N, C-alpha and C positions, 0 to 999 in steps of 0.2 A: 531504581536506576532509570533515568530518562533517555540515555543515549540509545540510538537506533530504535526509536519509538515514535509513535503518534500519540499525542496527549490531548485530553479535553480539559479546558479550563472552565470551571463553573464559578459564576459569581463575579466575573471580570468587570461587568458593567456596574456592580455595586461596590467593588473594592477600590481603594485608592491606588493600589498598584497590583500588578499580577502576582506579587509575592503573597498577597492575602487571598488569592483565589484558590479554590480547591482544585488540585491537579490530579487527574486520573489517567493512567496509561490505558489506551484502548487497543493498541497493537504494539508488540515488541518484536525484535528480530528483523527490523526494517532498515534497509540501508538507503539513505539519501532519497527518501520519498519526497517528491515535489508536488504531486497533485492527487486529489481524491474527488470523488463525486458520488452522489446518491442517485442511482438509476431508478426511475419510477416503477418499473415492473419487476425489479430484482429483489426488492425488500432488503436492502443492505448497502454497504459502502464499498466501492471499488477504489483501489489506490495502486499507484505504480511505485516501484523502487528499483534503484540501480544495483546491478550485480557488482561483486568485488572486482578489483583490478589484479593484474599480474598473473593471471592463469592462462594467458595467451590471447590471440585474436578471436577465438571462437568460444571461449568460456569465461565466466559463467553467463547465462542469459540474464538480461534485465527482466523484471517480472510485472505482471498485472495480478493483483491479489484481491480477495473478496472477504469481507466480514459480514455475515448474515445479520439482519436487524435483531434477531433474537439474541445473538451473542453480544452485540453492542448494548442492548438493553440490560443483559445480565452483568456485563462489565461495569456499566454505569449505575447499576442498582435500580433501574427503572422498574416500577411495579412492586418492588420488595423493600422499600425504604432506602436505607443507606448502605445495606450490605451489598457487596459486589463480588463477583468472581474474578480470578486473575485474567489478565488480557491474554489473548492468543499470541503465540510466538511463531513468527514466519521464517525462522531459520538462521538469519545472519547473526554472527559470522560462522556458524557451524555447518549449514546446509543450504543448497540453492535449487531453484527451479521446480517444475511440476513433478519431477522424478525424485525430489528431495535428496539430491546427491551431496555427499559430504565434501566440504571445502578442502579437506586434507587433514592429516594427523597433527599438524601444527596447531590447528584450531579445534579439531574434533578427534582427540586421541583414540576413542573407541569406534569412530566412524558410524555412530548410531544417529538416526534422524527421526525416529518414531515420535519423539516429543514435539516435533515442529510441524506446522502446517505447510504443505506444498503450495507453490504458486498455482493460481487458477489458469494462467496462460504464461508461457515463456515468450518474452519478446526477444528480439535479436540481442546478441551480446554487444555490450557497449553502445547501445542506441541512445542512452541517457534521456529517458522520457522526462519531459518538462511539465506535463500536465495531462489530465484526462477529463473529458466532459461527455455528457450525453446530449446529443443534438435533440432538442425537444420535438415532440410530435406536432405541436401547434406553435410553430415559431411566431414570434410577435412581428417579425419583419414582413412587410407586404410589398412586393411578392417575396416568398420565402427565399433565403439565400441558397439553400440546397434543396434538391428534389426530394419527394417523399421516400425514396429508397434509403436516404440517410437518416430519416427520423428514428428516434429511439436507439441509435447506434452509439457505442462508445467510440470516441475519437481521441487519439493519443498524439500529442506533439512530441517529436523526437529531435534531440539536439545533435546527436552523433558523438563519436569517440574523440577523446583527447589523446589517447595513447595507442590507438590501433594502427598497424602498419598501413592498411588500406581503409581509410576512414569511410 
């Protein structure tokens, strides 16, 4: 099932359509992920996803998540032929946030979250992250657009809520 997932398409440039490409889920349990980036020093992929709606103005948080490079390699079968391990599950629609809190018994009847990875960082609730990038250490712009204090930092663009009473 590809819903609530991030997928990798292999062979798209060789296939006549994406229907002929090999599709592999690299992360599941992800709600409305808009951006991801590979940070040079973290050896993996960072991505944002939006928390669910209708739990109030202050819950659940949107999330910043991380997939270590070794996990990505294992999921994609890098280094071991074509065999791959299942993609990590980041909780949606069962659990949310860095505390791995259950969404409620409607979605998670036994309120167990041990099978899901918690968020690396909770963002604010309903901030609707639109993308994440790492500002490079050696920007190509001359002079650099941002001072050195911003180099190698994750920068997240946030849209804001569509249904929060105080946007």
